[in-house]
N, C-alpha and C positions, 0 to 999 in steps of 0.2 A: 504494500500500500504506500502510495506517495504521501508525504507530509511536507509542510513548508518549514524549512530549518530556521527561518526568521523567528518563528514563534517558539519552536522547540528549544532553541539555544538561548534566545535573548529575551523574549517576552517584552518587546518594546514597540514603539510606534514605527510605522513604515518610513517616516521622514528621517529617522536617525540611523537607519540601517543600510548597509551597502546592498546593492541589488543582487539577489541570489536567485538561482533557478531551483525548481523543485528537484528533490533528490530522493534516492532510496534511503531506508533507515540506516544503512551502513554509509555514513557520511564521511566526507573528507575532513581531515584535521589540518589542512594547509591554510594558514591564516590569510595569506595573500590571495589565494584563489577564492576565498570566501568574502573578500572585499576589505579585510583589515590591513590597510596599506600604509597608514600613517604611524610615524614613530611617537607622536603625541598629538593631543588636540588642544586648541585654545582654551585656557581656563579649566582644563580637565573635562570639558564638555564633550563626551563621546563614550564609545563602548569599547572595552578591551576584549580582544579575542580570547575565548576560553582556552585556546590551545597554545598561546604564546604571549608575547609582549608588544604586539602592535595593536592599533586602534582603528575603529571606524568612526569618523568625525561626523557631525551633523551635516556638513557639506565641506567640500574641499575647494570650492571655487574662490576666486580672488577676493570677492567682496566680503565673504565671511572671515577669511584670514585677516584682512585689513581691519575688519570690525573689532577684532580682538588684539590689534596692534602688531600683527605679523605682516610687515610691509617692506622689509629691507632685504635686498638680495646679498648685501655685504660683499660686494665685489668691486674691483677697480682700485685705483691708486690710493694707498693708505689703509686699505682694508685687509685684515688677516683672515677672519672667519666669522661665522655667525655666533652670537652669544646665546647659550642655552638651547632650548628645543626649537624646532622649526614647525611651520605650518605651510604646506604646499611649497616647500623649499624656500620659504621666507622666514625672517626672524624679527623678534621684537626689538633687538638692538644688535650691535656688531662689536666684535673685537678688532681693535685697530693695530696697524703695524707700528713698529718702533718709530718714535718721532711724531706720532699722530695721537689724537685724543678724541673720544666720542663726545661731541659737543654740538648742540642745536641739531640733533638727529643726523649728524654726519661725522665721518672720520676726518678731522681737520688737523693740519699741522699745529703742534703746540704753539700757543702764542708766545712771543719772545720780545725782548727789549730791542729797541733800535739804539745801538750803542752810540753814545754821543748826543742823543736827543732825549728830551723829556716827553716820551711817547705815552705816558699813562700806565705803562706796564708795571711800574713800581708798586701798584696796589696789590700785585700778586706776591710781593716780597716783604721781608721784615728785616730790621737791623740785625746783623749777625749772620744773615744768609750768605751763601757763596754766589757770586755772579760768575757764570761759566762763559767760555769762549763763544758759545752759540746764542748768548743773550738770555739764557734761562736761569732763573734763581733756583737754588736747591739748599736744603738744610744740612746736606752731607755730600761727600764725594760721590760722583755718579760715573759709572764706567763709560768710557768713550768721550767724556767731557773733561776739559781742563779749566781749573779756576783762574780767572784773570783778576779777581779782586774780591773784597768783602764789603757787603752793603753796610755803610756807616751812617747814612742819613736818608730819610724819606720825608720830603718836604712838599706838601700838596701832591701834585701828580708827578713829581720828579723824584727819582732816587739817585744816590751817588754811591759808587763803589770805589774803594781805595786799594792800591796795590798791597799785596800781602807782605811786602818788605820795603824798606826805603830803597830808592834807586841810587843813593849817594848822599854826600854832604856838600852843600854849596852855600855861598853867601847870597843874601837877597839881592844885594848890589844897589848901585845908584845912590850911595851915601850923599846926603845933603841935596838930593834932587827930588823935589816934590813933583810927581808925575802928573802931567796935565790930564784932566778928565777922570782921574782915578780918585774916588771920594776919600777924604780924610776922616777916619773914624777915631775921634779923639776921646771917646768914652766907651766903656765896656758894653753898654746897652745897645748902641748902634753897631758896634763891632759884631756881636753875636747874632744880630739880625741880618748880617751879610752872608748870603749863600751864592752870590754871583761870581764864583771863582773863575768861570770861563771868560767872561768879559773883563774881569780884573786882569787876568793873565794876558789877554790880547792887548790891553792898554799898556801893560808893562813891556811886552816885547816890541811894541811899536815905538817905545821910548829909547830903545838901544839894543845892541846885539848881545850875543851870548857871553861876551867878555864883560859887558857892563851889568847884565841882569842874569847871572848864571842859574838861579833857582827856577825862574819862570821858563827860561829856554830849555832847561833839562826836562820839564814836564811836557812841553810842546813836542820835543823830539823823542819822547819815550814811546816805544811801540813794542808790545809783547809779541814774540814771534808767532804765538798761537792765534793772534788776532791782528794781522797786519793792516786790516782796513780801519783800525782805530787810530792810526797815526794822525796827529794833529788835533785829536779830540780829547786827549787827556789835558789836565790843567792843574795849577797850584790851588789847593783847596782854600776856600774863604774861611774866615774866622768862625762863622756860624756852624760850619761843618765840624770844625775842631771842638766846638762847644758840645755838639752832639756826641762826638767820639768820647769826650771826657765823661759824659753822663752814662754812656753805655759801654765803658771800657772793659768790664768783666766779660760781657757777652761777646764783644768783638775779639778780645784776647783768646777766649775759648775756641773760636773758629780759626783764628790765626794759628794757634797751636795744632789744631786738628789737621790743617792742610799744609803744615810745614813752613809757615810764614814766621815773621819776627813780631812777637807780641810787643805791646807798648810796656815799657818799664819805667821805673822812677829815674828822674834826672836825665831824661832824653828830651831833645828840643826839635820841633818840626816847624818849618816856615808855613805861614799862610800867605794868601795873595792880598790880604786886607792891609792897607797902608794906614799908619798913624799920622805921619808927616814926612818931611824930607829926610829925617834921620832914622826914624823907627818904623817898623812894621810889626803887626801882631804875629805871635808865634804860640805854639802849643807846648806846654811843659807840665810834667806831673811830679817833678822833684823839688828839691830845695836848693836855692842858690844864695850864697853869701849870707846864710842865716835867715833868709826870708822865705816863707812857705809859699809855694806857687801851686795852683791847681787850675787846670784849664788853660785859657788863653791869657797871654801877657804881652806887654810891648816894651816896658821900660826897665833898663838896668844900665848902669854906667858902662859896663863892658859888653853889653849885648845890643848892638845897633845893627843896621842893615849890613854892616861889614862882617858880622859874625857868621861862622860856618855852622849851619844846622842841617839836620836830615830833611830830605825832600821825599814826600810820598804823593805821587800824582793821584788824582781822582778822575772818574769819568761819569758823566750823567747818563741815565737810562730811563 
């Protein structure tokens, strides 16, 4: 006697069952031939084959799969594979290739900084992060990337990363020369509000060559071999950046130690691009000089004028 296996095996409505033909009582146990061809169904809405691990879904057409969010083929540039289970060979999301991220329903290249420009990428970073040669911040070393600096300041939409070690010791230069158009910051409050190191540095180098203003020229000529396109984009940090370094020195030092850089220590001095007047410029110091305690930025000491030789650590905006 012929019976309908739809009712014998499943006991459910016709609309949810794969189309089957009438068969003898000795029925096949091959799931695929019975219509159970899907590896899974959207939201688990379907029937599992009694003889295996495949499913018959309510429908396998495009509209039903998309209704449950299965709409991505996960193929093309930047795509690695589908994420999770499929429906009609489509997925609810995708796994992306290295260098890409699943964002706005696409595999897109990781957003990165435009080195030398305040592009707004800084919102993805924090002080103490590593800025890598590809313009991406990370909180630790990443295979295939090389650190070019440590994030020391995030000011509005702009971030600044500083070299992991000084590039040398230089005098500020131009003793007794008050540089035209370079603001004189004759008090601490205005000095620590100065973040415009790039324009400061440009005004300094326009006032004389590398023999006259060694510190500023050293930063302009600095180029890490791993990021040659950044030549000319590094500059002498303004006093405001050094003030932020002082406030976050422990965090920054931890990162510098982690990546093999030179942490800031007591009694080291670093030039800023912020001018005080023709004789003095602001510098960063954490130590003690001639019995006077210094913390953060300073400008005045009888022996420490623009002619003094201090460390230079370039910064780059991103």
